N, C-alpha and C positions, 0 to 999 in steps of 0.2 A: 659528468656524473648523471645518473638517471634521475628522472623526476619521480615524485611520489603520487600515487593515485589515492585521493581522499574520497571515500564513499561517505556522503554526508546525508544523514537523516534530517529533513527540514520540518518534521512535525505534522500535525493533523490538518493544518489549513490556515490558522491564524498566524501571521508572520511573527507575532510577539511570543509564540510558543516554540520558536527555534531556540536552541541552546546557545550560550555565549561562545562555546567552542565552534559551533557551526558558523556563527556570524563572523568570527575572527578568520576562519579558514576561507570563507567565501570572499572576504575583503582582500585576501592576499593572493589567491590562486590566479595565475595568468590565463588558465583555460578552464571553462566551465561546461560540463556536458549534462544533458538531460534527455529523458524520453518524452515522447508526446504522440498523440493520435494525429495521423496525417491531416493537415489542414486546420488543426486546432492548436491554441496555445497550451503549453504544458502546465499542469497544475503545480508541479514542483518548482518550475521556473517562476510562476506567478508568486508563490510563497516567498521565494528567496530574492526576488527582483531588487528590492531596495538595499540588499546587502552585498551585491556583486561589485567587484572592482570595475571601475568605469571603462577601462581599456581591455577588459577580459575578452578573449576569443571564445565564442560560443559554439558548441557542437550540439545540434538538435538532431536526435535520432528518431525518425518516424517509424512507428511500428508498422509492419507489413499488413496487419489487421488487428482488430481489438475484439469486438463482439461478432464479427462477420463469420468466424469459424469457431466451432467448439473444440476444446482440448482433445476430445476423443477422435476428431477428424484426422485421418491418416496424414493429411498434408500439414497439419498444425505443427507437429514436433519438428519436422525437417525444416520448414520455413523459419520458425522461430530460432532454431539452432543456428541456421545460416545468418540470420539477422544479428544475433549476439556475437557470432564470430567476426562479422564485419565491424561491429561497434568496438569490439576489443582490439581489432587491428588498428583502427583509427586512433584510439587512445594510446596504444602501445607506441605508435609513431611519435606522439608528443612526449611520452615518458622517455623514450630513447634519445630525444633531442634535449633532455634535461629540464623539460617544463612540467611543473606540478599540474595535476588535473583534479578538479572537484566534480564528482559525479553526484548529481542531486537525486534524492529519493524521497517521495512522500512518506510520512510516518517514520517507521524504523526500517533501515535497509534490509534486515534479515527476517522480516515478518512479511511474507508474500511480496517482497520487493524485487523488481526486475534487476536491480543492481547486483543481487547475489549471483546472477549468471555471469556477469563480468568479473566478479570476484573469483569465481571458479576458474575462469580462463586466464586471469592475470596474476593472481596472488603467488603462484609458484615461480614466476620469472621476474616480477617487479615488486618494489616496495608498495604495500597497500595498507592504509590505515582506515578504520571504520569509525565514524562518529555516530553514536546512537541517537535516535530521535524519539520524541513522544509519539506513541502509536495512535492510529486513528481510533481504535477501540477505547483507549484511555481518554482521548478527547471527548468521545461520545458519552461515556458513562459519567464523566465529570460535568458535562453540559446538561445531561438529563437528570443529574442528581440521584443516580441509581447505584448504591453500594452493591457490589457483585458477590464477593465471597468473604466468609469469616472463618477464623479458626482453621480447621482441617478440611473445609469444604473443597470440592474439586471444580475447577473451571475448564471447560472444553472450548476450544476455538475451532469452529467447523466451517468449511467452505460449502456454500449452498449448491455447488456443482455435484455433490454426492447424490446418490440415489435417495429417494424418499424413505426407503426401508432402512438404509444405513443412517440417515439423519435421525430417524425416529429412535433407533437403537442407541445411538450415542447420547441423545437427549435424555433418554431414560436412565442412563448410567451416571451422568454428571449432575451435580447439584445446581450448577450455573453454566451458562454458555454464551458465547458470542458467535453469531452466524454472519459470515462475510460473503462477498461476491454474489450479491443478491440478483440484480438485473432481472432477467426473464424467469428466474427461479423462484420468485416470491410466492406464487400460488403453491408450489411444491413444498416450500418451507412452512407455509401456513398449515398445510395438511399434516406435515410431520409434527409440528408443535401441538396440534390438536390431538393427534394420535398418542403423543407422549404425555399428554395432560399438562402441557406447559403454556398453552396459548394465552391464558389470562394473565400470565406474568410477563409476556413478551412486550418489549418496547422497541418501536421503530425509530431510528435516528438517521437522518439524511443530512449531509453537508455540515457535520458537527464542527463548530468553531468558525464557520464561514458564513458569508452572506447567503441568505436563503435557507438557513438552518430550519429543519423540521423535526419535531420530537412529538410522538404521540403513541398511545397504546396500539399495538398491532391489530387488535380486534376492531379498531375504528377505521382501519385503512381499507380503501376500495381495492378491488382486484386490479391487477395490471402489473407492469414491470416497475422496477425501482431504478433510480439513477445510480451511476457508478459509485459515488461516494455515499453509500447507504449501508447500514448494517442493522442487525437485530440483537438486542441485549435481553438475556433471560437471567435475571438475578436469582440468587438462591432462595430468597424469601420476600 
């Protein structure tokens, strides 16, 4: 019999914010897979560490690059597609041998998660089950104490990799917003928020629910890049 691929959302960072279902699956799966930056421990692996089966075989997939290339780079799409093909092939081998595999994903797997690319490659030929996780944005607004939307207000989730003009236009349309993938895009995002008249409401949150957590009004932030686990909240009021 074929194994089952469990794509498991492990939450925003605090291991206590994993679901009971996620913890149960991780304690049972004989194979655990996770993504990581080359030469660095994976964040999802750190979150889930205490819940893993002691004898589990681990598959660590090193990204070919993270911030070294922009998504618009012609090399980016081809290299990443090949990487996900290779990861899917490794997991498919374990599934064909009858072993269940748990693929870890920070936050929720289907919200900007790398796991969705393996879902696309494997769900048509293998049994795949997805366990949702608490999102990074949910962890951020809970820790910041910032209610986001009420009634019929609209929440926009925006990647900071958009152009400044597109960011400004989207911010003007939505009553509230979450801006993700900040990194080197923080100065551009600040300019878009100012142009849309939203800068005074913007709250910067880095490493929400984790050690080194940082929460402050964006207007008080110095210029410069943001860490990977950082986002901006723009509440409706």
